C-alpha positions in Angstrom: 44.4 69.6 -35.2 40.8 69.3 -36.5 40.0 69.0 -40.1 38.7 72.0 -42.0 35.3 72.5 -43.0 34.2 73.4 -46.5 35.9 76.6 -47.6 33.8 79.1 -49.7 36.0 82.0 -51.0 38.4 81.4 -48.2 35.8 81.4 -45.4 34.6 78.2 -43.5 31.1 77.0 -44.3 29.5 75.2 -41.3 25.7 75.5 -41.9 23.2 75.8 -44.6 22.6 79.5 -43.7 26.0 80.1 -44.9 24.6 79.6 -48.6 22.3 81.9 -50.4 18.5 80.7 -49.6 17.9 79.6 -53.4 21.0 77.4 -53.3 20.2 73.6 -54.0 23.8 72.4 -53.9 27.5 73.0 -54.9 30.4 71.8 -57.0 33.3 71.1 -55.0 37.0 70.2 -55.0 38.8 68.0 -52.4 42.6 68.3 -52.6 45.3 66.3 -51.0 47.5 69.0 -49.5 50.7 66.8 -49.8 50.4 65.6 -53.4 48.1 68.1 -55.1 45.9 65.3 -56.4 42.2 66.3 -56.3 38.7 65.3 -56.9 35.9 67.4 -58.3 32.3 66.5 -57.6 28.8 67.9 -56.8 26.6 67.6 -53.7 23.1 68.6 -52.9 22.1 70.5 -49.7 18.8 68.9 -49.2 17.3 65.5 -50.1 13.6 65.4 -51.3 11.5 62.4 -51.3 7.8 61.8 -51.6 6.1 59.6 -49.0 2.6 58.0 -49.2 0.3 59.4 -46.6 -1.0 57.2 -44.0 -4.6 56.4 -43.5 -4.5 58.5 -40.2 -2.8 61.5 -42.1 -5.4 61.4 -44.8 -8.3 61.1 -42.3 -7.0 64.2 -40.4 -6.6 66.3 -43.8 -8.4 69.5 -43.1 -7.6 71.6 -46.1 -9.9 72.4 -49.1 -9.7 70.3 -52.3 -9.0 66.6 -52.8 -6.9 64.7 -50.2 -3.3 64.1 -51.5 -1.8 60.7 -51.8 1.7 61.7 -51.1 3.7 64.4 -49.0 7.1 65.8 -49.7 9.7 65.1 -47.2 12.6 67.5 -47.1 15.7 67.1 -45.1 19.2 68.3 -45.0 21.8 66.0 -46.7 25.1 64.9 -45.1 27.0 67.7 -46.9 28.7 68.9 -43.8 30.5 65.5 -43.2 30.6 64.7 -47.0 34.0 63.5 -48.4 33.0 62.5 -51.9 32.0 59.3 -53.6 35.2 58.3 -54.9 36.5 55.0 -53.2 40.2 55.5 -53.8 40.0 59.0 -52.3 37.9 57.7 -49.4 40.5 55.0 -48.7 43.4 57.5 -48.8 41.6 59.9 -46.3 41.3 56.9 -43.9 45.0 56.2 -44.1 46.3 59.8 -44.1 43.6 61.5 -42.0 41.2 64.3 -42.9 43.8 67.0 -41.7 45.8 66.3 -45.1 43.0 67.5 -47.3 41.2 70.7 -48.3 37.5 70.8 -49.1 36.5 74.0 -51.2 33.3 75.0 -52.7 34.0 75.9 -56.5 30.4 77.0 -57.3 27.1 77.3 -55.7 24.1 76.2 -57.9 20.5 77.0 -58.0 19.0 74.0 -59.9 19.9 70.3 -60.4 20.5 70.9 -64.0 23.0 73.8 -63.2 24.5 71.6 -60.7 25.2 68.8 -63.3 26.4 71.2 -66.0 28.9 73.0 -63.6 30.4 69.7 -62.3 31.1 68.6 -65.8 32.5 72.1 -66.7 34.9 72.1 -63.7 36.1 68.6 -64.6 36.9 69.5 -68.1 38.4 72.9 -66.9 40.7 71.0 -64.6 41.5 68.5 -67.1 40.8 65.6 -64.8 41.1 62.7 -67.3 44.5 63.8 -68.5 46.3 64.4 -65.1 46.7 62.6 -61.9 43.3 63.3 -60.3 40.9 61.0 -58.5 38.2 61.4 -61.0 38.3 58.5 -63.6 35.3 59.7 -65.6 33.2 62.7 -66.5 29.6 62.4 -66.3 29.6 58.7 -66.6 30.2 59.1 -70.4 33.9 60.1 -70.7 36.4 57.8 -69.1 40.2 58.0 -68.5 40.7 54.6 -70.1 39.3 56.0 -73.5 41.4 59.1 -73.8 
């Protein structure tokens, strides 16, 4: 049996084309199907970094205006194979196998600010600090040990 891909409204999501073109990422929930314990997080679909242009690239520049110093590099993130950043969850997945878990997209977001807001929103909505979830903090500000 193979593990499930991400689920979005009950349908499997396997490529970036399954998301709206203006989506930058999503808030997700990974659930242990045996225990019901879950983790809520966020994931971007692409990483964007600026890289300094080499002297050769600057010399070959043929567009009008000044020669830029940097170029934007956009590449797809590892979202397809992503299983969260929570170490206890990842260790448990290694022991029990990926088939024991369901990964679902809770919300598609169109900006990083929206992504951060809805991650925290869903963590509060699901009461992650008061029940047995894998999340031990919300936004790096509210910790289970403090409530």
